[in-house]
matplotlib code that plots the C-alpha trace (Angstrom):
import matplotlib.pyplot as plt

x = [-5.6, -1.9, -1.0, 0.8, 4.6, 5.4, 8.2, 11.2, 10.1, 6.5, 7.9, 10.5, 7.7, 5.6, 8.7, 9.5, 5.7, 5.6, 9.0, 7.4, 4.5, 6.8, 8.9, 5.7, 4.5, 7.7, 8.2, 4.8, 4.7, 8.6, 8.0, 8.5, 4.9, 4.3, 7.7, 6.8, 3.8, 6.1, 8.0, 10.0, 12.6, 14.2, 11.6, 11.3, 13.3, 11.5, 8.2, 9.7, 12.1, 9.6, 8.2, 11.7, 12.9, 12.2, 8.8, 6.3, 4.0, 1.2, -2.0, -1.5, -0.6, -3.9, -5.7, -4.4, -4.7, -8.5, -9.0, -7.5, -9.2, -12.4, -11.9, -10.2, -7.5, -5.1, -2.9, -5.1, -6.0, -2.3, -3.0, -5.4, -2.8, -0.2, -3.0, -3.3, 0.5, 0.9, -1.8, -0.4, 3.0, 1.4, 0.2, 3.6, 5.0, 2.5, 2.8, 6.6, 5.8, 3.1, 5.4, 8.7, 10.7, 13.6, 14.5, 12.1, 13.5, 16.8, 16.5, 15.5, 12.4, 10.8, 11.1, 14.7, 15.8, 14.5, 16.4, 19.3, 18.8, 18.4, 21.7, 23.1, 20.3, 20.6, 18.4, 17.9, 18.1, 18.0, 14.2, 13.4, 15.2, 13.3, 9.8, 11.0, 11.8, 8.3, 6.5, 7.9, 7.3, 3.6, 3.5, 4.6, 2.5, -0.5, 0.7, 1.0, -2.7, -4.0, -1.8, -3.2, -6.8, -5.5, -4.2, -7.5, -8.7, -6.3, -7.6, -6.8, -8.9, -11.9, -11.2, -10.9, -13.8, -17.3, -17.7, -19.5, -16.7, -14.2, -16.6, -17.0, -13.0, -12.2, -15.4, -14.6, -10.7, -11.1, -14.1, -14.4, -11.0, -9.2, -11.5, -11.4, -7.3, -7.3, -9.7, -7.5, -4.5, -6.1, -7.4, -4.0, -2.3, -5.0, -5.0, -1.3, -2.2, -5.3, -5.0, -4.5, -7.8, -9.8, -9.2, -10.5, -8.7, -12.0, -11.5, -7.7, -8.8, -11.4, -8.8, -6.2, -8.9, -9.3, -5.7, -4.6, -7.5, -9.5, -6.7, -6.4, -10.4, -10.5, -7.6, -9.8, -12.9, -11.4, -9.7, -12.9, -14.9, -12.2, -12.1, -16.0, -16.3, -19.3, -20.0, -21.3, -21.0, -23.2, -21.6, -20.7, -17.3, -16.9, -18.3, -16.0, -12.9, -13.8, -14.1, -10.6, -9.4, -10.9, -9.6, -6.3, -5.8, -6.4, -3.6, -1.4, -1.5, -1.4, 1.8, 3.4, 2.4, 4.3, 7.4, 7.7, 8.1, 10.1, 11.6, 14.7, 15.4, 17.8, 14.6, 12.0, 11.0, 11.6, 13.7, 12.0, 10.4, 9.9, 6.0, 6.7, 8.7, 6.1, 3.1, 1.1, -1.9, -1.7, -4.1, -1.2, -0.4, -4.1, -4.2, -1.7, -3.4, -6.6, -4.3, -2.0, -2.4, -2.8, 1.6, 1.8, -1.0, 1.0, 4.1, 2.5, 1.2, 4.5, 6.7, 4.8, 5.4, 8.9, 10.9, 14.4, 13.9, 17.1, 17.0, 16.9, 14.3, 12.4, 13.5, 12.1, 9.0, 8.3, 9.5, 6.7, 3.7, 4.9, 4.1, 0.8, 0.3, -0.5, 1.9, 0.2, -3.5, -2.5, -0.8, -3.9, -6.2, -3.9, -4.0, -7.8, -8.3, -6.1, -8.1, -11.3, -9.6, -8.7, -12.4, -13.9, -11.9, -14.1, -16.3, -13.9, -13.0, -10.1, -6.9, -3.4, -4.7, -6.8, -3.8, -1.6, -4.2, -3.9, -0.3, -0.4, -2.5, -0.5, 2.7, 1.2, 1.5, 4.9, 6.7, 9.8, 9.3]
y = [20.5, 20.1, 16.5, 16.5, 14.8, 11.6, 11.2, 9.5, 6.8, 6.4, 6.1, 3.3, 1.7, 1.3, 0.2, -2.4, -3.4, -3.3, -5.3, -8.0, -8.8, -8.4, -11.3, -13.3, -13.0, -14.1, -16.8, -18.1, -18.3, -18.9, -22.8, -25.8, -26.6, -23.3, -23.4, -26.4, -24.6, -22.5, -24.1, -24.2, -24.3, -21.7, -19.1, -19.9, -16.9, -14.5, -15.3, -14.3, -11.8, -8.9, -11.0, -11.5, -8.0, -5.1, -3.6, -1.8, -4.4, -2.0, -3.9, -7.2, -5.0, -3.1, -6.5, -8.0, -4.4, -4.3, -8.1, -7.1, -4.0, -5.1, -7.7, -10.6, -13.0, -11.7, -15.3, -17.7, -14.7, -14.5, -16.4, -13.7, -11.2, -12.7, -13.6, -9.5, -9.0, -11.7, -10.1, -6.6, -8.2, -9.4, -5.8, -4.4, -7.0, -6.2, -2.3, -2.3, -3.8, -1.3, 1.6, -0.2, 0.3, -1.6, -0.6, -0.8, 0.3, 0.1, -3.7, -5.2, -5.5, -9.1, -8.3, -6.9, -9.9, -12.1, -10.5, -11.0, -14.6, -15.3, -13.8, -17.1, -18.3, -17.6, -15.3, -14.3, -10.7, -8.1, -7.8, -11.3, -11.6, -8.6, -9.9, -13.6, -11.6, -9.7, -12.5, -14.7, -11.7, -11.6, -15.4, -14.8, -11.9, -14.7, -17.3, -14.8, -13.5, -17.2, -17.7, -14.9, -16.8, -20.1, -18.6, -17.7, -21.2, -22.3, -24.9, -22.8, -20.0, -22.3, -24.1, -20.8, -18.6, -18.9, -20.0, -17.0, -15.0, -17.1, -17.5, -13.6, -13.2, -15.4, -13.6, -10.1, -10.5, -12.4, -9.9, -7.1, -5.9, -7.5, -6.4, -2.5, -2.6, -3.6, -1.0, 1.6, 0.7, 0.8, 4.1, 5.3, 4.3, 5.8, 9.1, 9.6, 10.3, 12.7, 16.2, 17.7, 20.1, 17.3, 15.6, 16.8, 16.1, 14.2, 11.6, 10.9, 10.2, 7.9, 6.2, 6.1, 4.7, 1.7, 1.3, 1.5, 2.2, -0.8, -3.3, -1.4, -1.2, -5.1, -5.3, -3.4, -5.0, -8.5, -7.8, -6.4, -9.6, -12.0, -10.1, -10.2, -13.8, -12.7, -11.5, -7.9, -5.1, -3.2, -4.1, -0.6, -1.7, -2.9, 0.6, 2.4, 0.4, 0.9, 4.3, 4.5, 2.5, 4.7, 8.0, 6.3, 5.2, 8.4, 10.2, 7.2, 8.1, 11.9, 11.0, 8.7, 11.4, 14.2, 12.0, 11.2, 15.3, 15.9, 13.0, 11.3, 9.4, 7.0, 5.9, 5.7, 2.8, 5.0, 8.0, 11.4, 13.0, 9.7, 10.5, 13.4, 12.2, 9.6, 11.9, 10.8, 13.1, 13.0, 15.4, 17.7, 18.3, 18.7, 21.0, 23.3, 23.3, 24.6, 27.5, 28.5, 31.1, 30.4, 30.5, 28.1, 25.8, 25.5, 25.0, 22.3, 20.4, 20.8, 19.4, 16.6, 13.4, 14.5, 11.5, 13.6, 15.9, 16.3, 16.2, 20.3, 20.1, 18.7, 20.6, 23.6, 21.9, 21.0, 24.7, 26.1, 23.5, 24.4, 28.2, 27.9, 26.0, 22.5, 20.9, 22.9, 22.0, 18.0, 18.0, 19.7, 17.1, 14.2, 15.6, 16.0, 12.5, 11.5, 13.4, 11.8, 8.4, 8.9, 10.0, 7.1, 4.8, 6.4, 3.9, 1.2, 0.4, 1.3, -1.1, -1.1, -2.5, 0.9, 3.0, 1.3, 2.0, 5.9, 5.8, 4.0, 6.9, 9.4, 7.5, 7.3, 11.1, 11.7, 8.7, 9.3, 6.3]
z = [12.8, 14.0, 14.4, 17.8, 16.6, 18.1, 20.4, 19.4, 21.9, 20.2, 16.8, 17.8, 19.8, 16.2, 14.8, 16.8, 16.4, 13.1, 12.7, 15.1, 12.9, 9.8, 11.7, 12.3, 8.9, 7.2, 9.5, 8.7, 5.3, 4.6, 5.4, 3.5, 3.0, 1.4, -0.2, -2.2, -4.0, -5.8, -8.9, -10.6, -8.2, -10.5, -9.5, -5.6, -4.4, -6.8, -5.0, -1.8, -2.5, -1.2, 1.7, 3.0, 2.5, 5.1, 5.1, 7.2, 7.1, 8.3, 6.8, 8.7, 11.5, 11.1, 10.8, 14.2, 16.2, 15.2, 16.2, 19.6, 19.7, 19.8, 22.3, 20.4, 20.2, 17.3, 17.6, 15.9, 13.1, 11.9, 8.4, 7.6, 8.5, 6.3, 3.5, 3.5, 3.2, 0.8, -1.3, -0.7, -2.3, -5.4, -6.1, -5.7, -8.2, -10.6, -10.1, -10.4, -14.0, -14.6, -13.3, -15.4, -11.9, -11.7, -7.8, -4.4, -1.3, -3.1, -4.1, -7.2, -8.3, -9.2, -13.0, -12.5, -10.4, -12.8, -15.8, -13.9, -13.0, -16.6, -18.1, -18.3, -20.4, -24.1, -25.7, -29.4, -28.2, -25.0, -25.9, -25.5, -22.1, -21.2, -22.1, -20.1, -17.1, -17.1, -18.1, -14.9, -12.8, -13.9, -13.0, -9.6, -9.0, -10.1, -7.8, -5.0, -5.4, -5.5, -2.1, -0.6, -1.2, -0.1, 3.2, 4.1, 3.9, 6.7, 8.6, 11.7, 10.8, 9.8, 13.4, 15.2, 13.7, 12.6, 9.3, 7.9, 9.0, 7.0, 3.9, 4.1, 4.2, 1.5, -0.8, 0.1, -0.6, -4.2, -5.5, -4.1, -3.0, -6.1, -8.4, -6.9, -6.6, -10.5, -11.2, -9.5, -11.0, -14.5, -13.8, -12.6, -16.0, -17.9, -15.7, -17.2, -20.4, -19.9, -19.9, -16.4, -17.1, -17.5, -14.1, -10.6, -7.5, -6.2, -9.2, -8.4, -4.7, -5.8, -8.2, -5.0, -2.3, -4.9, -5.6, -2.0, 0.1, -0.2, 1.3, 4.7, 4.6, 4.1, 6.9, 9.3, 8.5, 8.7, 12.0, 13.3, 12.2, 13.9, 16.8, 17.2, 15.6, 13.7, 9.9, 10.6, 8.4, 10.5, 13.7, 15.4, 16.1, 12.4, 11.3, 13.2, 12.2, 8.4, 8.7, 10.5, 7.6, 4.8, 6.6, 7.1, 3.8, 2.1, 5.0, 3.9, 0.2, 0.6, 2.5, -0.2, -2.5, -0.6, 0.2, -3.7, -4.0, -0.8, 0.8, 1.6, -1.7, 0.9, 2.4, -0.3, -2.4, -5.6, -6.6, -5.3, -8.5, -10.1, -10.0, -11.9, -14.6, -15.1, -15.2, -12.2, -11.7, -7.9, -5.7, -5.1, -9.0, -9.2, -6.1, -7.8, -11.6, -9.4, -7.9, -11.0, -13.3, -17.1, -17.5, -14.2, -15.8, -18.9, -17.2, -14.8, -18.3, -20.1, -17.3, -15.8, -17.6, -18.8, -18.6, -19.3, -15.8, -14.3, -10.3, -10.6, -12.7, -10.3, -7.4, -9.2, -10.1, -6.5, -5.7, -8.0, -6.5, -2.8, -3.8, -5.3, -1.6, -2.6, -0.3, 2.7, 1.3, 1.2, 4.8, 6.3, 4.5, 5.4, 9.3, 9.1, 7.9, 10.9, 13.1, 12.0, 11.9, 15.8, 16.5, 15.0, 17.5, 20.8, 20.6, 21.5, 24.9, 26.1, 25.5, 24.1, 20.9, 20.7, 22.0, 19.1, 16.5, 17.5, 17.3, 14.2, 12.7, 13.5, 12.2, 8.7, 8.3, 10.3, 8.7, 6.2, 4.0]

ax = plt.figure().add_subplot(projection="3d")
ax.plot(x, y, z, "-o")
ax.set_aspect("equal")
plt.show()
């Protein structure tokens, strides 16, 4: 299916909405009662480094839109929206450590920022300084994870919604979503060391569904339950929005993988080709491997995971992958997922929120960062 391009007005409308949600979230969590939780004082800015930085804020936006789309009031649901953004931020802090990335969207990652703030501290070696910087980032991430769960225990949520809903939110985020995300991260790390021919695209999709998709699914499910004010996974609206989340989650990751190969480095959170140099086993790589001849497969195996690749080497790699039809196949799959996501919204009543969810779904595969 060929997805109709968003107009410039539609794109700007979504960007404005996401920016508004981001501002609400930042204003809510960046207040003295919360800042006082994070010590020592030297670590305060580390905790807020990503929360204060520009970001898409898609997860809290989806939660609030889902709440509104089923007839609920999104205003009292704001602490839950903040929780998913803080949770996502925790995962980014640790993900940047795992990937040894010093930049996120052109800004220092938390461990790189910590390294810089420790320049005035005397260490016996640079290795010791690096260890301390990474240790600080790990602890910051741990604090953010705890903060995300605490936000779901806010009195405002307890007073506005049924106890069963609030209880489900806490339990689901602290168990299924956290455990699943960590499972996906571990698989991602381990898959980098597995021969390409020992993996399938379905295995990689499953890894990505855990690493990326579960939080999107939680966001939509939480929003629907808050809007309905009942913890019912079998409610038609909840089931529809969970399907929307699953489909959008896979499309979101496919678009990320595409941008990691052919995106504009000035707009990305990492350099183009970083996944190739790191040896990431993405579905696009698996699609290329399925199509390539013996020589092509040997080339893929030898090139993927080589940290010394030049920009020209990466461009040549992408050209070969494109020749084997992998990028086209990935784009078609993402478009099909978005079409299914849009269909899942049909059971919901007409509303501005439902229209917004439609635009967000299309935006996911048409974004450039």
